[in-house]
N, C-alpha and C positions, 0 to 999 in steps of 0.2 A: 487641644481640646476641640471637639466638634460640636457645634450647636445644631440641633435638629428641630424640625417643626413640632415634634412631640414634646419639646420642652426639656430634653435631656442634654447635658453639656459634656458628656464623656462617652467614649466608646465602651461597648459592652465588655465585661470581664477585664476592665482596667481599674486600678485602685490608686488614684492620686491622693494618697494620705499626706497630711501636712504634719511635720514634726513640731510639737509645741515649742514655743519660744523658751530659750534657756533661762531667761529672767522671770518666767512665770512663777507666781506664788503657788504653794501647795493647795491653798483654798480654792483658787481659780481653777487649777488643774482638776481637783476632785469634783468641783461643780460640773465641769465639762464632761468628765468621765461618767458621772451619774446620769447626765442628760443623754449621753451616747448609749448607756445601758438601757435607759428608758426607751429610746428610739428602737433599739434592737429588739426589745421585748414586744414591741407593737407588731412584729412579724409573726408572733406565735400563732395567730389564727388565720394567717394567710395561706393561700394555696401555693405549694411548691411543685414545679413541673419536673423536678429531679432531686434525688438525694433527700427526700422528705424526712426520713428517720434520722439521718445524721444531723440535719439542721435542727430538728426538734431537741435532740440531745444537747447540742451546742447552746441553744437558747436557754435550756434549763441550767446549764453551767453559768451562763451570764446572769441568770436570775439570782443564783447564789452569790455571785460576785457583786451584784448590786447591793446586797445586804452588807457585805464586807465593806464596800466603799462608803455606804451610808454611816456605818459605825466609825470608820476612819475619819470621815468628815466631822462627826460629832467630837471625836477626840482632838482633832486639830483645831477646831473652832472654840472649844471651851475646856480648859483655858487656852488662849492663843499661844501657839508655839512657832518658833522661827526655824525654818530650814534653809540653809544656804542653797543658792541656785544650782550648784553642781553636786549637791548632796545625793546620797544613795536613794532616799525616798523619792526625790523629784525625778531622778533618772528612771527608776523602776516604773513610776506612774506614767511617765512620758512614753515608755515603751508600750505599756498597756493601752495608752491612748491611741497610738498608731495602729495597734492590732484591732481595737474596737472600730476605728474608722474603716479599715479594710474589710472587716467582717460586715459592717453595715452596707458597704458597697456591694459585697457579694450577695447579701440577702436581698437588696434592691433588685439586682439582676435576675435572681432566681424566682422572684415573684412579680417581675415586671410584665405588665400587660403589653402584648405585642411580641415579646421575646420568648414565648413559652416553648415553641417547637425548637427554636435554636438552642435554648438552654438544655433541652432534653438531649439533643444531638451532641452537646458539649458535656455530658455527664462525667466523663473521666477527668476532663480538665477542671470541672467544678469540684470534684472529689479531691483532686490534688491541692487546689487552693484552700479548701476547708481543712484538709489534713495539716497543711503548713501552719494555718492560723491556730488550730488547736494545740499543736506542739509549741508554738510561740507563747500561747497563754500559759501552758504548763511550765515552760522554761522561765518566764518572767515571774510567775508566782513562786517558783522554787527559790529564786534569788531575792524574793521580796523581803525587805528588812522589817519583819514584824515587830522586833524589839523597839523600834523607834516610836511606836504608837501606843504601846501599853494597852493592847487589845484584850478583851475578856477571853477566857480559855475557849468558850464555845465558838467564838469568831475565829480563833486560831485553828480550831478543829475543822471549821467550815472551809478555811483556805486549804488545809491539807486534803480535804475531801475533793475539792475542785481540782487540785493538782493530780490526785489519783485518777479521777474520772477522765481528765484530759489525756493522761498517759495511756489509759486503757482503751480510750475511745478509738476504735478502728473505723476510719472513714473510708467508705467505698460505695459505689452506686448500688441502689436497692436492686434486689433480684427482679422486681417488677419493672424497674427502669430498663434492665437489659432485655426483657421480653418485649417491651414496647418498642425499644430501639430496633430489635430484629423485625418487628412488624412494619415499622416505618421503612426500613430498607427493602423489605419484601414488596411493599406497595410501590416504592419508587422503581423497582425492577419491572413491575408490571406496567407502569407508565412508560418506561423505555420501550416496551414491546407493544404499546398502545392497546393494552388489555384493561378492561374495567375491573378494578379490585372489588373485594367483598365489602359491601357497606358496613356490615357489622364489625369488621376488622378496623375500618377507619373510625367508626364511632367509639370503639374501645381506646384507640389512640387519643382521640379528641377529649374523651372523658378523663383520661390520665393526666393530660397536660392542662386541663381546665378551659378548653375552648368549647363554648356551648352555643354561641349566637353568631349571627351574621356580623354584628359589630366587632366581636372578638377577632373574626377573620380579617376584617378591614384593618384593625390595629396590627395584626401579624404582618400583613402585606406591606403596610407603611414602613414598619421596622425593617423588614427584610430588604425592601427597596433601598432604604438608606444605607444599610450595611453593604449591599452589593456595590453601591456607588462609592462608598468609602474604601472598600477593598480594591476596587478597580484603580482608584487613585494611588493607593499604596503599592499595588503590583506594578503600576506604570513607573512609579518613582523608584522602587527597589528591584525591578525586573524579576519579581517573584512569580511562582506558578499560580494558576487560576483554580486550584483545587477547592479553596474555600468559597470562591464565587460560584462554582458549579454546585456545591452543596446548598448554598443560600438560594440559588435559582431553583433547584429541585424542591426545596421546602416551599418556595413561593408557589410552584406548580401544585404541590400537595394541598396547600391552604386554599388556593383558588378552586381546585376541584371540590374540596370539602364544602366550601361556601356555596358553590353553585348546585352541586348534586346532592350532598348529604344533608346540609342544614337548612334546606329550603322550606321544610315544613315547620321547623322551629321558628323561622323568621316571622311567620304571620302573627303569632302572639307577642313576640318580643318587640316588634316594631309598630304595634298599633299605637298611633299617636293619642295622647290624652287630650282633654279639652283645652288645657292651657297651651299646648303646642299648636293646636289647631287655631286658637284665637290669635296666636302670635304671628303665624305665617299666612293666615287668611288674607287675601287681597294683595299679597306680595307678588310682584311680577319678577320673572327671572332677570329682566333687563335692569331692575333696580339693584341687583346684586353683582352686576358686571362692572369691571374697572373701565372707566371712560377711555383709558389709553389702550389697554390690551384687548378689550371686549371679551375677556374671560371672567368667570366667576372668581371673585377676590378670595385669595387664600390667607392674606394678612392685611385686612383693611386698616388704613390709617387716614386721619383727617388733617387737612391744612387749616391755616388760620382763616381762610375764606369759607370754611364750613363744608367744603366738598371732599368726598372720600375717594381714595384711590388704593390700588394694591401697592404694597410697600415696594416691591421690586420694580414696578413700572414707574412710579413717581421718583424713586431713587435714580433710575436710569435717566429720567427726564432732567433732574437736577444735575446729574453727572455730565450731561451734554452742554452745560453752561446756561441753562434756563433758570430764571429766578421769578417766574410767573406761574400762576395757577393755570393749568391747561384748559380748563373749562371756561373761566372768566377772562383770562388774559391779564388779570390784575397782578401788578408787581408785588411780591411778597416782602414783608419786612423781616420775616424769619422763615427758614425752611424746616423748622422743627416739625416732626411727625408725631402725632398722638394716636395711640391705638384706639380704634373705634370698636369698643367692646360690644356695644349693642348690635351693631351690624354684623360683627363676627358671630354672635350667638344666633342671629336670624339665619345667617348663611349655613351654620352647622345644622340647625333644625330643618331648614329647607332641604339640605343634602341628605339628611337621614330619612326624611319623609319621601324623597323621590329617588333614593338609591344612587345618589351622585357621589362619586369619590373624587375629591380634589387632588390636583397635582401635588406631589410631595414638595415641590419648590417652585416659587414663582420665577426664578431666574431662567433665562432663555438658554437652555442646554438640553442635551439628550437625557431623558430619564430612563429608568430601567425598562420602561415599557416601549421605548422608541427603538430598541434593538432586539434582535432575536434572543430568546432565552439561552443561557450558557450551558445547559445540560440537556441530554436526551430525555430525561424524565420530565423536565418542565415542558419541553416541546410536545411530548406525548400527552401529558395532562391537558395542555391547551387544546389539542385536537379532540380529545375525548369530551372536554367541556363544550366545545363548539357543536359537536354532534348531538350531545344531550340537549342543549338549548334549542337547536333547530328542531329536534323531535318534539320538544315541549310546545313550540309555536304551532306545530302542525297537529299534534294529537292531544294536547292538554286542555283542561277546562279553563274557564275564564281566569281564575286565580293563578293557575299554573302558567298561563300565557303571560299574565302581568308580571309574575316573578321572573320568568325567563327574559322578558323585555327589559326589566330593570337590570338584570345581570349583563345582558348584551349591551345595554347603555353604558354600564361601567367598563366592561372589557374593551369596547370599541373606542372608548375615550382614552384608554391608558396605553395603547400601543399598536403599531402596525402589524406585529405578529398575530395578535388576537384578531385583528380585522381580516388578515389573510386566512386564518383558520375558519372564521365564520363564513367568509365568502366561499371557500372550498367546500364547506359543509352544506352549502345551498341555502344559507340563511336569508339571502336578499329577497327571494320570491315571496316567502311567507310574510316578511316585514312589509313589503309593498301591499300585499293583500290586506294586512291589518290597518293600513291607513284609512280604509273605508269603515272602520269600526265605529259604532255609535257610542262606545264607551270613551269618554274624553281622556281618561288616564291611559288607556291602551293606545289610542291614536297619538297622543303626545310622545309616549315612550317609543313607539314604533318609528315616528318621524325623527326622534333623536338618534335612534339606531341607524336609520337610513342616512342621516346627515354624517355621522361618523364614518360609515362605510363609503360615503362619497369621497372621502379623502384618500381612499385606496384605489390604485389603478384598476385592478380587477373589479373592485366594487363599483366604480363608475361604469365599467363595461356592462356588468350584470344589471345595474339599475336601468340603463338606457335600453338594453336588449329586452328587459322585462316590461317595457312600456311604462317604466316608473315615472317618466317626465309628466305624463298626464296626471297621475296621482299627486305628484309633488305640487304641480301648478294648482290643482284643485284645492289642496291643503293650504297653499299660499293665500288663496282667496276665501276659502270657506272653512278653514280649520276651526275646531271647537274652542280652542284656547289661543290666547295671544302668543304664548310661548311656542305652540305648535306651528303657527304661521311664521314665526321668526326662524325656527329650525328649517322650515321649507325654503325661506329666503337664503339662508346660509348654504343649504345643500345646492341650490342653483348656482351660487358663487363657485363652489368647488367643481361642479360639473362643467361650468363655463370655461374652465381652464383648458379643456380639450376643444380644439377648433370646431370639429364637426358637431359636438354636443352644444356648443354655444350657438351655432346656427339653428339647431333643432329647437332649442329653448326659445330663441327669438321668434321662431315661426309659430309658437304657441300663442294664440290670440290673447290669452289672459295673463301671460307670464310677466311681461314688462309693466303693463298697467297695474298688476297686483303688487309688484315691488314699489311702484310710485305711490300706490295707495298707502303703503306703510310709511313712506317718506313724508307724505303730507298729513297723515292721520294724527289728530290731537291726542288720541289715546295711547300713542307710542312715545316712549322717551328717546333721548338722544342716542343711546346705545342701539336701540332697535332700528332707528333711522339710519345709523351708520352701517349696520349689517345689511340693510336693503341696498344702500348706496354702493357697498362693496360688490354686491351681486350685479348691480347695474354697470359698474365700472368693468367687471369681468366680461359682460356681454358686449360692451363697447370696444373690446379688443378686436372684434370682427366688424368691419365697416358696414356689412349688410344690416347690422342691428342699429346703425346710427339713426336712420330716419324713424325707426320704430320707437326709440327712446324720445325723440323730439315729438312724435305724434302722441305719446303718452303724457305730454305736458310737463316734461322734465324741467325746461328752462324757467317758466313762471313759478313752478313749485320751489325750485332751488333758490331763486332770487327772493321769493317771499321768506324763505327760511333765513337767508342772510340778512334781511331787513329786520327780522325779529330779534329784539335785544336779548331774549332769553336763550337764543341758540348758543350752545357752548362752543368753545374754541375748536375742539376736535371735529365736531360736526360741521362747523363753518369751513374748516380746511377740506373736508370731504366734499362739501357742496362746491367749493371753488375748483377742486380737482376734477370733479365731474363736468362742470361747466367748461373748464379748460379743454377737456377731451372732446366735448361737443363742438367747441369753437375751432377745432382743427379743420373743420369743413365749412365752406361758405354759408350753407343754410343754417348751421349752428351759430356762426358769427352773426348773421342777420337776426336770428331769434334773440340772441343775448343783447345786442345793441338796441333793437327796437323796444325791448322791455326795460330799458334803463340799466342794463347790466354794466356797461362801461362806466357810467357815472358812479355806480355803486362800487365797482372795483377800484376806481381812482380814490374814492372816499376811504376805502379800507386801506389802500396802499399808503395814503397820506395821513392816516390816523396816528394817534399817539402810540407809545410803546406798550400800551395795554393789550394790543393785538399781538398774539404770539408770533414768533419768527416763522413757525411752520405754516400758519395761515397766510402770512405775507408771501411766503415762497410759492404757495399755490396760486395766490392772487397774481403774482408776477407771471406765472405760466399762462393764466387766462388772458391777461393783457397782451402778452407777447403773441398769442395766437390771434387775438383780435387785430393786432397791428399787421400781422402777416397776411391776413385775409382782407382787411379793410384799408390797409395802406395808410397814406398820409392823413386821411380824415381822423383816424384814431391817434396817430402820432401827434397831430396838431393839438388835440385835446390835452395830451400829456404835457406838451410844452407850456401850455397856459398855466399849469399848476406848478408853482415853484417848489413845492414840498416833495414832488414825486422823485426828483433826482436824488435828494438826500435819502429817501426811503430805499431807492434802488441800491445805493452804495452801502446802506445798512444791511440789505439782504446779501450783498457780496461778502461783507465781513462775517456773516453767519454762514460760512460755506458748508457747514456740516448738514445743512438742510437741502443741499442739492440745487439750490436756486441761483448759484453764482453765475453760471453760464447764461441762463435766461436773463438775469438782470443785466449782465454785460451786453448781451445782444440788444436789449431795450435801450440801454444808454447809447450804444453806437447808432441806433436808428434815430434817436432824438438829436444827437450831434449832427448826423447827416442832414436831417430835416432843417435844423437851424442854419447849417451852412448854405443850404439851397434857398431858404426863405427867410433870411434875417430881415426882420422888420416888416414882413409882408402882412397884409390884412387877412381877416378870416376868409377862407375860400368861398366863392359864390357859385353854388351848383345850379345847373339847369334841371328841370324836372324830367326832360326827355332823356337825360343821361342816366346810365346805371350807376347808382351810388348807394352808399349806406350812411344814414344819419348817425353820427357818433353820439350825439346826446339824445 
């Protein structure tokens, strides 16, 4: 059984029916059958993407059977009659019970939101399943022991009618299904040749399967992505062909094209937020919706006993690494129970709908369907056509068309490298950079989000820098209309800084590093925002030429103040220490840290109780080691005076998974060597004229 984020616990077109217990009473069995019949009848008014007429006939048969079952239930219940467990009535009713279960599953699949195009393409398979179920109903009723229940003649006649209807019912795909199937295949062929299909033809297909809104397309893409992933696992396990994966990939390309190109005008009315939604998400910052561990929007928020919320996959991985503390507070947990944070989940869903954000299908760290190239020529062609269309909209569209295109670009660039590649090839970077100067805060934010996602792509980085995008990004970092826009700019600088030449160019921008540090020290920014800015700073520090610039921007006092703040969470504290450790690799950084009390603070953190997370202590060890390497015995002597330090270092060694074992071992060796040289010596007396660094 496969559990998916959409709440389904079985694969499409699988029917895990359960045989009733052999000892079940007839009364219980009838009650369950009647409830199943009621459930089946609820599908009468639903939209079927395939075999609509055949399903409607079958539902009418079940409606007649429900009457029969109700009459039997009355006869069995008054007066009470006993039927042995292995009697013919019980066996017959059990067979019907299994058939009803399978029929219900099939009905669920054929009316399921998100699976509409796939079920259309599976019309023949659906017909086969429905045909078998109808014949099974006919066979079971033919052998049904009517005499056991003393039913009225009209009920017996109704049973015979249902049997005749089931036998005569010829199940096959509707003629309209076949026409629509041919249209879909024709559109996919055009995608393969990178030809734009007739919009009217696509609208006819969408109307047939019941896809009418942007949200319907999002559900289709989520389902198809899950199926592709599941099929890949099956193919790898059984060494099967990829024919089904290619079909699913083609359908995903078709839906993506439909969402971006065809349904864009419907979207305006469908997604206009009502006042309740506006009140709910007004004042919400994106950083409030990020997991403190992964720094991504939470897809499955859960809360710990400390009251802090994390994404389920991230906190589960945290616990799986042997931690029993809250990452933000460092507090030891008495229970690792995770409770769904329903209110936060609702806010995230409404925020994503309002801003055109599509969440990842799974929080686990693995490749999703968007991280690899599509598996079919049709999907690749559709992706290129969509990229060309959206780029054209950015250049030639009106304000609303530009905003819709930006929202689609934001979604596409978030979900995969292939989409990023198509958009870069289509020339999307230049108009995106131009839109960063827009006075419309919505357009500016969405454009910056698109630039951020394209900065993750090699060619995207090149186009951004070649188009003088660094100037625009740094300007947004400092003057962006919204907090989220400035955070996107900080993250974009982080990705761009991974290229050595670009890191140097960023550092040369006078307002780049000061802008990042402004976020780090700003009271209006939360921990997640500060961490994003620190990641960018760390990226720039990979180039030694940027070292003095970070120091000049006041990084050392800012980070030390954050560490002294009791409200600073564990993850942010770890990032602050990691940045200080990087700065302390050079003598001027070491001097700056020690003169502002950084050594004393680091020793305090290292010697503190177990409430400080192992990850924070690991970064603290890195900082202290660099201070020792640059300041020598003055710093080592301070460590020797604190008897708790050695125990903390051995604890870090025991938590080897955090990568601090070698650094802790190096510190222990330095302390031992110092003690061997100066056993019993007094505190060193320095002369002012000598070059030295005060450790305290």
